[in-house]
Structures are given as C-alpha cells and as structure tokens.
Steps between C-alpha positions, in 0.01 A plus 500: 500500500343792675443577865151560638467649849194478724589852609225587750695573819802307367821607677735376227371687195804728470747215550322295233501795260870561558593136427267480200643819354860377546414174325286660227184315601164670449294540816133561565369626833137419577305693763145606577359852513578523873872504421662756272817379333721678251814376335750617245583141402199277569165475334234568764160334474236634736181300548183584688497463877348182629591171657753315286463720188877544473553128555257401226648752254853382574409135447309582180796675335769268634660274242730201505854612587397821680631570848244617758571679828212442743443422864170328420536120502177461302632721222827309512319168454310633198806645326697181558215318326557725198871416486620826655748547783423660834683668784373628835613840632704304757703351215349152526438343161162346430538160337277210406678309778421746782173674408264233636670511840489880504129502416431244774693704757304811400174310538596363843611844623172655386305222666689557827439876483129452438473261794611761752262751652760772542739591226825610656712412205837655459558655158796422277846598615620842391677481166876540529787569263596133540154388381531726197849369420382140535210567261728667246753215511225240466337689210832521316559125550150417375539717189840340424349155553211574261733640235725195517214251435 
C-alpha cells in the first residue's frame, strides 16, 4: 500500500504525511505547476497546469490497494474502480456503496447553481483543529482497516 494525495490546495497534506511516516507507508503528493510543494518524506510529482491534469495523473498511477486522499468525487469513483481506497479531506471514506449517491448530489448541486442568475454561494466553513483531528482519526482507522484485510 502507498498513499497518493491530490495535493493541489489540500489542507491535510501535513497530517497525511505525519501518519504515513509513523506507519512506514510511502506517500506521493501530486500537484500542478501552480502549486509548489516540497517534502522531506514524500515523493512529489508535479504535472503541467491545466484542468484535471493532476486528477488524470493520479488515476493513471493508482494501483489496487493504494489509498487516495482527494476531495474530487470523480477521482474517487475512478480509483474505487481500480480497487483502491479513498478518503475525503473531511475524513469521509469513499466506498462502492456511497460513491453513486455522492456523485448524484454533486450533479444536483451543480445543476441548482447553474440555474440561478446570481451566485451568492457561501464558501466552505473555515477549517478547524477539530476537522483536522477528525480527518487524522479517520485516516488512521482506514489504514488499520486496509492492513487487517
């Protein structure tokens, strides 16, 4: 098992690295040329800027048994199809049982946004220490679950 992180603007990169290092799991951070990442522990793969270039690279190198950290439901669906595991930066696990519902909710939300003339959408809530702790706990549980299979 290795951990792949869709690291463009990902708020949990350092937490993921810390857990991976403790557990001796190799980690790869993927980003585009608009984001500069450096790490003493992780391999960093930088791809050209462009819509979905990081996503396509991540999916192309993902293998069965890998664990992927991404907030992109489309990427999550593709890696699940390859037999990998996925976790959102919120700590929610992507599974074959929940991914269709998540994709449908994303589609419906986009449709609702596009139907409005004015976009007064509130952004995501500010990330808190509690969110980070929840992600870390969930990541640890997922890793333990994978290792026990």
